[in-house]
N, C-alpha and C positions, 0 to 999 in steps of 0.2 A: 480132958474136959473140952467143951466146945470153944472154938476160937471165933471171935468176932471179925468180920471183914472190915478192912479199912475203908474209909470214905472214898479214896481214889478208886479202889477196887469196885465198890458199889456203883460209883459213877460210870466206870468203864462198862460194867455189866449192863447198866441201864441204857447206855449208848448202843451197845450191841443189840440188845432186845429191841430198842426203838428202830434201829436200822433194819433188822430182820422183819419187823412188823411192817415197816414202810415198803420193803420189797414184796412182801406177801400181798399187801393192798394194791400195789402197782400191777402185779401179775393178775390178780383177781379182776381188776378193772379192765385189763386188756382181754382176758378170756370172756368177760361179760360183754364187752364190745363186739368180740367175734361172734358170740352166740346170738346177738341181736342184729347183726349186720346182714342185710339182704344183698343179693347179687347186684341189684341196681345201685344200691348205696355204695358198694365196693367199686363199681365202675365209675361212679361219680367221684369217689376219693382219688382214683387214678387220674381222672381228668383235672380235678382241682389241684392235685399235686404238680402235674405238668404245667398248669397255668401259673402256679406260684413259682415254680422253678425257672420259668422264663424271665421272671423279674429279678432273678438272683444269679448274677454272674460273678465268679470270684476274680481275684487279681490276675490270674493267668488266662482269663477269658473262657473258663469252663463253666458249664451248667449241667444239671442233672436232668435226665429224661427217664420216664418210667413206662414200661410196656408189659402187658401180660403175655407170658409165653403161651403160644397157641396150643390148645389141647389139654392144658393143665387145669382149665376151669370149666370143662364141658360135662363133668359128671355130677350126680346128685351130691357127691361128697366134695364139691369144689373147694370148700373151706380148708380141707385137709390136703388137697393136691395142688392148689393153685401156686404158680411161681411167677413172681414179678421181677423183671429185669430192672435194676437200678443202674443206668448207664451214664457215665461221666463223658460228656462230649465237649469239644472245642466249639464255642458258640458260633463263630464265623464260618469255619470250614466244615463243621459237623463231623469232624474226625473223632473217632472214639479213643478216649484215653484209657478207660477201664470199665468193667461192669461187674456186678454181683447179682446173683439170683437170690431173691428173698422169699420166704414163706409168708403166709398171711399175718402171723403175729409180728414178724420182723418188719413187714411193710407198714402195718398200723403204727408201730413204734416210730419208724422213720416219718410217717405221715404226721403224727401228732407233734413230734419234735420239730420237724421242718416247718409246720404250720405255725407253731408258737414262735420260732425264731424269725420267720418271715414277717409275721405280724409286728414283731418288735422292729425288724428292719424297715418296714414301710413307715413306721412312726418316726424313724430317724431322718433328719433333714440333711445332715452332712454326708456328702458323697463318699469321702474317704472312709468315714465310719461304716457306710453301707458296704464298701468293698471289703473292709476288715471283717465285718459280720458275715458276709457271703463266704469268705474264705474259711471262717470258723465253722459254718454250716457244712461246707464241703469236707473239712477235716473230720468233723464229728461223724458224718456218714461213712467216711473212709475207715474210721477207727472202731465202728460198731463191730462186735465180734460175730461176723458172718463168715460162712465159707466163701473165700474169695475165688472167683473164677479167673483163669489165667489172663494176662494182659493181652489186648488185641490192638496192635499198632496199625495195621493196614486196612481196617474196615472203616466204613463210614457209618453214621448212625442209621441211615436209610437201609444199609445192608443188614445191620443187626436187627432193626425193627422188622424187616422183611423175613429174616430168619425166625424170629419169635412168632410172627403172625402167620406164617405159612406152614 
């Protein structure tokens, strides 16, 4: 005969279904955003993200800089080929700590997350809380599941930017 599921099993099933549904909605939102994004809007996102990141220095004095890898955005299919370098640099010396190459979907995820966190950060008055929040943003970007490019210890951000833009 049929067995009835227990209440905890039903609740667990509902949580799983809700979580899957939420993930599908998030992915659909990002793909819709990509579909509607013009090249000019993309360039504005990169500029806005760099402006926001200048306001956000972590406790070790690092900040993020974003640059489009030259040649990856020049075809009609730029949305599929563009690569954006997410570079962690020491704010004072401009020495590169590390970097990752992001595709458009990954970049927009970072952009939306960073923008949300920085808006919260700007609203916070306490300097120590700002530093903790900035460190949290850096950690979240570091832990996003991207293909990590090897660490670059001896380059400056200008060298890397020149590499991507030339």
